[in-house]
C-alpha positions in Angstrom: 2.2 145.4 -89.8 2.4 149.2 -89.9 1.3 149.3 -93.5 -1.7 147.0 -92.7 -2.9 149.6 -90.1 -2.5 152.4 -92.6 -4.4 150.4 -95.3 -7.3 149.7 -92.9 -7.7 153.2 -91.7 -10.6 155.2 -93.2 -9.8 158.1 -95.5 -9.0 161.2 -93.3 -8.1 159.0 -90.3 -10.0 158.0 -87.3 -12.0 160.7 -85.5 -12.9 160.7 -81.8 -15.8 162.5 -80.2 -15.9 165.4 -77.7 -12.8 167.5 -77.2 -10.5 164.7 -78.1 -12.2 164.3 -81.5 -11.4 167.9 -82.3 -14.6 168.1 -84.4 -15.3 171.6 -83.2 -12.2 173.0 -85.0 -10.1 173.4 -81.9 -6.4 173.7 -82.6 -5.5 172.2 -79.3 -4.4 168.6 -79.6 -5.3 165.6 -77.5 -1.9 165.8 -75.8 -2.6 169.4 -74.8 -6.0 168.5 -73.3 -4.5 165.5 -71.4 -1.6 167.7 -70.2 -4.1 170.3 -68.9 -6.1 167.6 -67.2 -3.0 166.2 -65.4 -1.9 169.7 -64.4 -5.4 170.5 -63.0 -5.6 167.2 -61.2 -2.2 167.8 -59.5 -3.3 171.3 -58.5 -6.6 170.0 -57.1 -4.8 167.3 -55.1 -2.4 170.0 -53.7 -5.3 172.2 -52.7 -7.0 169.2 -51.0 -3.8 168.4 -49.2 -3.6 171.9 -47.9 -7.2 171.9 -46.8 -6.6 168.5 -45.1 -3.6 170.0 -43.2 -5.6 173.0 -42.0 -8.4 170.7 -40.8 -6.1 168.3 -39.1 -4.1 171.1 -37.5 -7.3 172.8 -36.1 -8.6 169.4 -34.8 -5.3 168.8 -33.1 -5.2 172.3 -31.6 -8.7 171.9 -30.2 -7.6 168.5 -28.8 -4.6 170.1 -27.1 -6.8 172.9 -25.7 -9.5 170.5 -24.4 -7.0 167.8 -23.2 -6.6 169.3 -19.7 -4.4 166.9 -17.7 -5.2 163.8 -19.7 -1.8 162.7 -21.2 -3.3 160.2 -23.7 -5.6 162.9 -25.3 -2.7 165.4 -25.4 -0.5 162.8 -27.1 -3.2 161.9 -29.6 -3.8 165.6 -30.5 0.0 166.1 -30.8 0.2 163.1 -33.2 -2.6 164.6 -35.3 -0.7 167.9 -35.7 2.5 166.1 -36.6 0.7 163.9 -39.1 -0.7 167.0 -40.8 2.7 168.7 -40.9 4.3 165.6 -42.4 1.6 165.3 -45.0 2.0 168.9 -46.0 5.7 168.6 -46.2 5.5 165.5 -48.3 3.0 167.1 -50.7 5.2 170.2 -51.2 8.4 168.1 -51.4 6.9 166.0 -54.1 6.4 169.0 -56.4 10.0 170.0 -55.9 11.3 166.5 -56.4 9.5 166.3 -59.8 11.0 169.6 -60.7 14.4 168.5 -59.7 14.2 165.3 -61.6 13.0 167.2 -64.7 16.0 169.5 -64.4 18.5 166.6 -63.9 17.1 164.8 -67.0 17.5 168.0 -69.0 13.9 169.1 -69.3 14.5 172.1 -67.1 12.5 174.7 -69.1 9.7 172.2 -69.9 9.2 170.2 -66.8 7.9 166.6 -66.5 4.3 167.7 -65.8 4.0 169.7 -69.1 3.4 166.6 -71.2 2.9 168.5 -74.5 6.3 170.4 -74.2 8.0 167.2 -72.9 7.0 165.1 -75.9 7.9 167.9 -78.3 11.3 168.2 -76.7 11.9 164.4 -76.8 11.0 164.3 -80.5 13.4 167.1 -81.4 
């Protein structure tokens, strides 16, 4: 089956388009581009989580300030702040857990999120 795929491939192999096609002479491979995309997406999600925490914390603080003697409003504002703190802790802990798992699996210098280095280490 493998030989059939090689026989059917056009001379020079298949070419994609855009950055993954590497028609512009870029030396960066598709795996490097994908790895950069995943790394950027995780960084973006972390920044969004931090902004969400700040927004939730401010809304909860305003709720506590304006609650007065209403215990239900005070409890609701307190829950918002606790939810924001838990979300931030989970986000930061997830990064450390991924790093710990990569260290335990023996990819300490590479890390699980660096896909290009991870695959090159697995192939060795």
